[in-house]
Every structure is written in C-alpha cells, then in structure tokens.
LONULUM-654264 format. One record per residue (C-alpha): x, y negated, z negated. Coordinates in steps of 0.02 Angstrom, whole numbers, padded with zeros to 5 digits, always signed. Layout:
LONULUM-654264
+--------+--------+--------+
|      X |      Y |      Z |
+--------+--------+--------+
|      X |      Y |      Z |
...
+--------+--------+--------+
***
This chain:
LONULUM-654264
+--------+--------+--------+
|      X |      Y |      Z |
+--------+--------+--------+
| +04473 | -04098 | -08174 |
| +04488 | -03999 | -08013 |
| +04507 | -04083 | -07845 |
| +04328 | -04113 | -07787 |
| +04382 | -04093 | -07606 |
| +04425 | -03911 | -07641 |
| +04251 | -03881 | -07709 |
| +04171 | -03962 | -07557 |
| +04283 | -03896 | -07419 |
| +04359 | -03732 | -07478 |
| +04249 | -03666 | -07621 |
| +04312 | -03488 | -07595 |
| +04480 | -03544 | -07667 |
| +04393 | -03591 | -07829 |
| +04289 | -03433 | -07829 |
| +04446 | -03327 | -07814 |
| +04526 | -03426 | -07956 |
| +04376 | -03396 | -08068 |
| +04376 | -03210 | -08029 |
| +04560 | -03200 | -08074 |
| +04517 | -03281 | -08241 |
| +04379 | -03155 | -08271 |
| +04239 | -03282 | -08250 |
| +04080 | -03283 | -08147 |
| +04112 | -03355 | -07973 |
| +03928 | -03405 | -07963 |
| +03976 | -03557 | -08066 |
| +04050 | -03630 | -07905 |
| +03883 | -03618 | -07816 |
| +03798 | -03708 | -07961 |
| +03929 | -03847 | -07954 |
| +03909 | -03865 | -07766 |
| +03719 | -03879 | -07784 |
| +03735 | -04013 | -07918 |
| +03866 | -04107 | -07818 |
| +03756 | -04103 | -07663 |
| +03607 | -04163 | -07765 |
| +03710 | -04305 | -07838 |
| +03782 | -04358 | -07669 |
| +03610 | -04356 | -07589 |
| +03537 | -04462 | -07728 |
| +03681 | -04587 | -07718 |
| +03654 | -04603 | -07530 |
| +03468 | -04635 | -07557 |
| +03504 | -04768 | -07688 |
| +03632 | -04853 | -07576 |
| +03506 | -04854 | -07432 |
| +03369 | -04927 | -07541 |
| +03486 | -05061 | -07607 |
| +03538 | -05107 | -07430 |
| +03355 | -05114 | -07375 |
| +03310 | -05225 | -07522 |
| +03428 | -05359 | -07456 |
| +03334 | -05360 | -07290 |
| +03164 | -05395 | -07365 |
| +03167 | -05585 | -07374 |
| +03028 | -05709 | -07360 |
| +02843 | -05700 | -07406 |
| +02799 | -05585 | -07259 |
| +02905 | -05444 | -07336 |
| +02846 | -05466 | -07515 |
| +02747 | -05303 | -07522 |
| +02884 | -05204 | -07436 |
| +03010 | -05275 | -07558 |
| +02900 | -05227 | -07706 |
| +02877 | -05048 | -07647 |
| +03061 | -05030 | -07605 |
| +03109 | -05098 | -07776 |
| +02996 | -04973 | -07863 |
| +03070 | -04830 | -07763 |
| +03245 | -04892 | -07803 |
| +03207 | -04903 | -07988 |
| +03138 | -04726 | -07990 |
| +03293 | -04658 | -07903 |
| +03410 | -04755 | -08019 |
| +03320 | -04680 | -08168 |
| +03353 | -04505 | -08099 |
| +03539 | -04537 | -08075 |
| +03606 | -04529 | -08257 |
| +03531 | -04356 | -08286 |
| +03603 | -04287 | -08123 |
| +03771 | -04369 | -08157 |
| +03778 | -04292 | -08331 |
| +03734 | -04117 | -08271 |
| +03859 | -04130 | -08129 |
| +03999 | -04193 | -08243 |
| +03968 | -04056 | -08372 |
| +03973 | -03922 | -08237 |
| +04131 | -03991 | -08156 |
| +04225 | -04006 | -08321 |
| +04193 | -03821 | -08354 |
| +04292 | -03774 | -08197 |
| +04468 | -03723 | -08252 |
| +04629 | -03761 | -08160 |
| +04681 | -03651 | -08014 |
| +04820 | -03528 | -08064 |
| +04975 | -03519 | -07955 |
| +04964 | -03375 | -07832 |
| +05101 | -03275 | -07919 |
| +05030 | -03286 | -08095 |
| +05006 | -03112 | -08167 |
| +04821 | -03062 | -08153 |
| +04744 | -02983 | -08307 |
| +04582 | -02993 | -08407 |
| +04644 | -03037 | -08581 |
| +04793 | -03055 | -08699 |
| +04826 | -02868 | -08698 |
| +04888 | -02890 | -08519 |
| +05014 | -03028 | -08556 |
| +05190 | -02983 | -08503 |
| +05348 | -03006 | -08608 |
| +05486 | -03063 | -08490 |
| +05638 | -03082 | -08605 |
| +05687 | -03073 | -08788 |
| +05827 | -03153 | -08888 |
| +05903 | -03103 | -09054 |
| +05903 | -02939 | -09148 |
| +05743 | -02900 | -09243 |
| +05774 | -02928 | -09428 |
| +05803 | -02773 | -09533 |
| +05829 | -02764 | -09721 |
| +05905 | -02643 | -09847 |
| +05765 | -02690 | -09967 |
| +05575 | -02698 | -09958 |
| +05540 | -02866 | -09871 |
| +05397 | -02977 | -09925 |
| +05276 | -03076 | -09817 |
| +05281 | -03266 | -09813 |
| +05144 | -03289 | -09943 |
| +05225 | -03173 | -10070 |
| +05387 | -03268 | -10045 |
| +05306 | -03440 | -10043 |
| +05204 | -03414 | -10200 |
| +05349 | -03347 | -10304 |
| +05461 | -03489 | -10244 |
| +05324 | -03616 | -10280 |
| +05328 | -03691 | -10105 |
| +05159 | -03633 | -10033 |
| +04995 | -03653 | -10125 |
| +04835 | -03594 | -10040 |
| +04736 | -03565 | -10201 |
| +04731 | -03746 | -10255 |
| +04705 | -03800 | -10075 |
| +04550 | -03690 | -10068 |
| +04485 | -03775 | -10226 |
| +04514 | -03946 | -10148 |
| +04475 | -03919 | -09963 |
| +04410 | -03742 | -09940 |
| +04479 | -03592 | -09848 |
| +04619 | -03606 | -09718 |
| +04709 | -03753 | -09796 |
| +04873 | -03756 | -09891 |
| +04994 | -03863 | -09989 |
| +05180 | -03864 | -09950 |
| +05273 | -03911 | -10108 |
| +05450 | -03948 | -10164 |
| +05579 | -03875 | -10047 |
| +05438 | -03811 | -09936 |
| +05387 | -03990 | -09899 |
| +05568 | -04041 | -09873 |
| +05590 | -03893 | -09755 |
| +05450 | -03956 | -09643 |
| +05522 | -04132 | -09639 |
| +05691 | -04057 | -09594 |
| +05612 | -03959 | -09451 |
| +05532 | -04117 | -09383 |
| +05696 | -04213 | -09384 |
| +05790 | -04064 | -09312 |
| +05668 | -04049 | -09166 |
| +05666 | -04236 | -09134 |
| +05855 | -04246 | -09132 |
| +05873 | -04099 | -09012 |
| +05739 | -04165 | -08895 |
| +05784 | -04349 | -08895 |
| +05961 | -04297 | -08846 |
| +05878 | -04212 | -08697 |
| +05796 | -04375 | -08642 |
| +05629 | -04367 | -08731 |
| +05557 | -04527 | -08804 |
| +05500 | -04510 | -08985 |
| +05316 | -04550 | -09020 |
| +05202 | -04542 | -09172 |
| +05032 | -04539 | -09085 |
| +04854 | -04568 | -09151 |
| +04763 | -04416 | -09218 |
| +04591 | -04484 | -09172 |
| +04529 | -04497 | -08993 |
| +04376 | -04567 | -08905 |
| +04260 | -04435 | -08828 |
| +04275 | -04505 | -08652 |
| +04466 | -04499 | -08658 |
| +04462 | -04324 | -08733 |
| +04352 | -04268 | -08589 |
| +04467 | -04349 | -08462 |
| +04610 | -04246 | -08534 |
| +04511 | -04088 | -08498 |
| +04501 | -04046 | -08683 |
| +04318 | -04081 | -08723 |
| +04210 | -03969 | -08616 |
| +04046 | -03908 | -08688 |
| +04126 | -03739 | -08724 |
| +04270 | -03823 | -08820 |
| +04166 | -03937 | -08932 |
| +04137 | -03803 | -09063 |
| +04325 | -03801 | -09094 |
| +04337 | -03990 | -09120 |
| +04311 | -04095 | -09275 |
| +04191 | -04238 | -09234 |
| +04169 | -04396 | -09337 |
| +03991 | -04446 | -09293 |
| +03991 | -04614 | -09383 |
| +04140 | -04671 | -09281 |
| +04105 | -04572 | -09121 |
| +04283 | -04506 | -09127 |
| +04367 | -04335 | -09127 |
| +04517 | -04273 | -09225 |
| +04647 | -04206 | -09104 |
| +04696 | -04023 | -09092 |
| +04871 | -04069 | -09034 |
| +04979 | -04222 | -09004 |
| +04962 | -04175 | -08819 |
| +04786 | -04246 | -08822 |
| +04843 | -04423 | -08859 |
| +05016 | -04417 | -08779 |
| +04944 | -04392 | -08604 |
| +04832 | -04548 | -08614 |
| +04987 | -04655 | -08646 |
| +04986 | -04670 | -08455 |
| +04800 | -04669 | -08421 |
| +04763 | -04767 | -08262 |
| +04950 | -04798 | -08235 |
| +05054 | -04782 | -08076 |
| +05233 | -04718 | -08093 |
| +05373 | -04762 | -07975 |
| +05483 | -04615 | -07923 |
| +05626 | -04692 | -08022 |
| +05526 | -04677 | -08184 |
| +05507 | -04488 | -08172 |
| +05520 | -04370 | -08255 |
| +05444 | -04459 | -08406 |
| +05461 | -04354 | -08563 |
| +05388 | -04381 | -08735 |
| +05409 | -04289 | -08900 |
| +05271 | -04322 | -09025 |
| +05233 | -04268 | -09202 |
| +05059 | -04263 | -09275 |
| +04940 | -04173 | -09389 |
| +04821 | -04064 | -09288 |
| +04644 | -04008 | -09328 |
| +04556 | -03851 | -09264 |
| +04402 | -03762 | -09327 |
| +04473 | -03593 | -09274 |
| +04298 | -03553 | -09212 |
| +04275 | -03368 | -09180 |
| +04427 | -03319 | -09284 |
| +04340 | -03285 | -09449 |
| +04411 | -03131 | -09530 |
| +04574 | -03146 | -09431 |
| +04738 | -03188 | -09517 |
| +04650 | -03248 | -09674 |
| +04804 | -03224 | -09782 |
| +04933 | -03361 | -09781 |
| +04962 | -03509 | -09666 |
| +04960 | -03431 | -09493 |
| +04783 | -03479 | -09441 |
| +04725 | -03638 | -09527 |
| +04614 | -03789 | -09495 |
| +04750 | -03921 | -09520 |
| +04932 | -03906 | -09471 |
| +05077 | -04013 | -09412 |
| +05163 | -03994 | -09245 |
| +05303 | -04066 | -09139 |
| +05242 | -04073 | -08959 |
| +05327 | -04105 | -08792 |
| +05232 | -04191 | -08650 |
| +05299 | -04233 | -08478 |
| +05248 | -04319 | -08316 |
| +05341 | -04271 | -08156 |
| +05320 | -04256 | -07969 |
| +05220 | -04111 | -07893 |
| +05380 | -04049 | -07809 |
| +05475 | -04030 | -07974 |
| +05342 | -03971 | -08097 |
| +05385 | -03787 | -08087 |
| +05569 | -03824 | -08115 |
| +05524 | -03939 | -08260 |
| +05415 | -03803 | -08333 |
| +05563 | -03686 | -08345 |
| +05664 | -03825 | -08428 |
| +05532 | -03845 | -08563 |
| +05532 | -03659 | -08598 |
| +05722 | -03666 | -08611 |
| +05708 | -03806 | -08739 |
| +05587 | -03704 | -08843 |
| +05715 | -03564 | -08841 |
| +05854 | -03683 | -08889 |
| +05756 | -03738 | -09042 |
| +05725 | -03560 | -09103 |
| +05902 | -03505 | -09065 |
| +05961 | -03646 | -09180 |
| +05843 | -03580 | -09314 |
| +05918 | -03405 | -09292 |
| +05747 | -03327 | -09272 |
| +05720 | -03178 | -09152 |
| +05591 | -03217 | -09018 |
| +05522 | -03165 | -08851 |
| +05452 | -03262 | -08703 |
| +05286 | -03199 | -08635 |
| +05204 | -03235 | -08468 |
| +05019 | -03265 | -08498 |
| +04899 | -03179 | -08380 |
| +04758 | -03267 | -08288 |
| +04623 | -03207 | -08409 |
| +04712 | -03276 | -08563 |
| +04780 | -03442 | -08495 |
| +04712 | -03606 | -08559 |
| +04582 | -03686 | -08444 |
| +04695 | -03834 | -08400 |
| +04842 | -03722 | -08352 |
| +04906 | -03665 | -08183 |
| +05044 | -03566 | -08270 |
| +05076 | -03532 | -08454 |
| +05213 | -03453 | -08558 |
| +05210 | -03419 | -08745 |
| +05356 | -03407 | -08863 |
| +05330 | -03275 | -08998 |
| +05436 | -03259 | -09155 |
| +05473 | -03096 | -09242 |
| +05372 | -03075 | -09404 |
| +05451 | -02936 | -09507 |
| +05303 | -02910 | -09625 |
| +05191 | -02870 | -09477 |
| +05326 | -02784 | -09374 |
| +05270 | -02883 | -09222 |
| +05302 | -03042 | -09124 |
| +05176 | -03181 | -09157 |
| +05144 | -03335 | -09053 |
| +05229 | -03492 | -09118 |
| +05207 | -03601 | -08965 |
| +05148 | -03616 | -08786 |
| +05215 | -03703 | -08631 |
| +05099 | -03751 | -08488 |
| +05106 | -03827 | -08315 |
| +04937 | -03913 | -08292 |
| +04985 | -03978 | -08118 |
| +04867 | -04123 | -08075 |
| +04719 | -04057 | -08177 |
| +04741 | -04177 | -08323 |
| +04813 | -04320 | -08221 |
| +04659 | -04324 | -08109 |
| +04555 | -04349 | -08265 |
| +04664 | -04487 | -08338 |
| +04704 | -04559 | -08165 |
| +04893 | -04553 | -08177 |
| +04976 | -04572 | -08008 |
| +05145 | -04587 | -07923 |
| +05189 | -04713 | -07788 |
| +05292 | -04619 | -07660 |
| +05432 | -04687 | -07552 |
| +05311 | -04720 | -07408 |
| +05193 | -04815 | -07523 |
| +05058 | -04681 | -07534 |
| +04988 | -04629 | -07703 |
| +04978 | -04451 | -07767 |
| +04927 | -04383 | -07936 |
| +05072 | -04344 | -08052 |
| +05094 | -04172 | -08126 |
| +05089 | -04152 | -08315 |
| +05163 | -04020 | -08429 |
| +05149 | -03987 | -08615 |
| +05246 | -03875 | -08734 |
| +05250 | -03841 | -08919 |
| +05412 | -03903 | -08995 |
| +05387 | -03828 | -09167 |
| +05220 | -03781 | -09247 |
| +05265 | -03808 | -09429 |
| +05164 | -03675 | -09519 |
| +05207 | -03536 | -09399 |
| +05390 | -03588 | -09390 |
| +05402 | -03588 | -09579 |
| +05326 | -03413 | -09583 |
| +05462 | -03353 | -09463 |
| +05600 | -03438 | -09563 |
| +05545 | -03371 | -09731 |
| +05521 | -03193 | -09673 |
| +05676 | -03177 | -09563 |
| +05796 | -03265 | -09683 |
| +05736 | -03188 | -09848 |
| +05862 | -03108 | -09964 |
| +05848 | -02961 | -10084 |
| +05827 | -03079 | -10233 |
| +05679 | -03167 | -10150 |
| +05777 | -03322 | -10100 |
| +05779 | -03395 | -09924 |
| +05938 | -03444 | -09832 |
| +05926 | -03603 | -09730 |
| +05997 | -03593 | -09552 |
| +06153 | -03696 | -09527 |
| +06066 | -03808 | -09398 |
| +05943 | -03866 | -09532 |
| +06059 | -03889 | -09680 |
| +06109 | -04068 | -09638 |
| +05924 | -04113 | -09640 |
| +05870 | -04015 | -09794 |
| +06020 | -04058 | -09902 |
| +06019 | -03880 | -09968 |
| +06067 | -03711 | -09895 |
| +05951 | -03602 | -09995 |
| +05776 | -03597 | -10072 |
| +05769 | -03501 | -10235 |
+--------+--------+--------+
***
C-alpha cells in the first residue's frame, strides 16, 4: 500500500511513478476522487452520530428519528465506497527509486554483471527434459495423466537432488544470520491483500479455495512477511532475516504456449525464499547483500549467471527496485531467470502494519525485502544442462555432494 499522504498532498509524484511504469496516470485522479468521496462520507457519518447524542428527551424525539434515518442511510452507503476505494488504492504500485532504469518492458532490462564462463561442449548437448527422461529423474507424462499440463514428478536421484539443494541453501543462509522457517502455504484473503499480493489484477494468477476462503501462496514470501503483522521492532532486533522453504502455486495466467516443454514454467514448484525486515536507512545496502547471497549460492553450484537490473516497466508492483539473477541455459543459448531480489521499501509493511520504534520513541514503518534463494525446478534445469557429460550423466557440484551422498547421476 502506498502512503496515502502522498496521494493527498503530492499526487504528481504518483503520476510520475505510474508513467515510468508505463501505466495510465489518470488512475491517480480516480483514486483521489474515491478518497475524497470516502472522507466526505465519513465526516457526514461522524457529524450525524455526534448530533444523535444531542437529541435527548421527548421534545427532540422527531429530530432524533430523522437524524437516525439519515445516519442509517449514510452508513449503508459506506461499505460500497470503502470497497471501491480499497480496490483502487491496492492497484497503485510502489514508487520506484529515482535512479531505477526507465523502460517499458523486459526487453529494456539491463545486465549489469556476469559470472562464470558460458558452458561449451565437445558433443551435442541435450536439454533438461531429454536428460531427465533418459536418467529417469523427471516425469512430466505421468504427471499430466494425474494432474494435467505443467506439473512434474521428480524421481530417484532427481528428488534427492532437490532435497540436497534445500539443505545447501539453508546451511549457507543460516550461517549468514537467517532464521529457518517452514511457513504455511495457505493464506487468508485479507492478509494476502495486506501483503500487496492480491489486487484485482493479480487474482487470476492465484489458486483460490472457495470452501475455505483461502488462497494457496505463490511464494513463501507471502506468509513470511505476516510473521510480523502488527508488530513493532526495536532497533536492536533489526535486521531480521528469514529463510523459508515452501511449495508455491501459480496459474501462469497469460503464459499459455510459452515454455511448455519441461519444468521451467509450471503450476506447482518448490522454492527457498529470503525475507528481511530492516530500517529505511539500510534497505538499499541490505538489498545489495541479498543479491550477493544469491550469487554466492550459484557460484557454489558452479553455474554461469548474470545479474540484471529490472526496468520500471517490468518491475513487480510492490517493488521500488528489483534485480533478477539469470542462469545460463545451454540448450537455449540464453540466460533465463532463476530468481528475483526486491526492495519493497514500506509498501508491504504499511499493509501488514510492521513498524520500528526509533531511539526517540517515534514509530516508522519498517522496510521489507524479498529474494529467491533457490527456485528448485529452474535451478535443477541449470544444473542438469551445465553439468551434463558426453555419456548423458550429470556431475554433481562439490558443494552439493555432502548433501546428495553421490557425485554423479547416471
């Protein structure tokens, strides 16, 4: 949620932010009109309630009746106005930092550094599905029979490889001061909305369980943040860092026909996620630390990657700044996204009401950041393709061998 004072006092700041994101700035005028309507109605209701207390005694019976009827009518109007106002406000994205690269879409994202030599082979390399099927570790055909398209089984050493990746990431990150968490994968709609992840435009992407009035999460981020909903941190408690692991669910709405082969773009996947609360003064520094940790994980996996600065038109709506980490995929001769890292400033913490008590006793909203630790399916794709051998086997990076118990698949 954006700071309502910015909307009311300096709306041009929000209009400029929307234009940078390639969105219609007229949305701000609509929000202002709804906010004014809501504020006016609340003032009228407050005035009628105050007047009602003054009408005492038989001589004011008729005035009290008429006032009560007027109050009831206004109170009946309020829920509809509140709903329309809330929906409009939740559609307003975060304000990008002034120095974020401006561009309309992903084609304008900017690689800023790369690490590792792109894999080359003296044989004809296979893609991850050709490798996975021959090795018997990935099965999408039976998954389609059981669950439909965009699902998969990991089997045998493939399943053990994922478990090894989880433990590897948790060990690296807990040594860096992150607290390990296994969070819920279901979330109440009101909490999801408070996290800025359930706008009207996002609902198509979510899996909703109508009987329970619950959603399945799209990331551990969505339930890690609410760990401190309505909490107040002391300065001594920050930064507060969590590493969570969960299954994630996404409809991949609008992606039909894209990446249909393999396990790159699926409806259900597992992911290690980092989430952090910090002070507003340190959030940009902490953001760089999270990116560095993503790099540390992929360097340990011996996978070539690049870090990409995401332009304003492609950033997530909660983000003030975003970087992606992209791993080299030999079969496609291109880098593909395997994780993101975002500074959401106080956008999410305003929604979940997470504050910091400063040295002078005043309260300010904390800043929150999130970053992919390892997205399992995409990481496994990168491992299989970059570490494949001429005989179709896969070498396991040294950093993983103590977790897998084997140094080779095949």
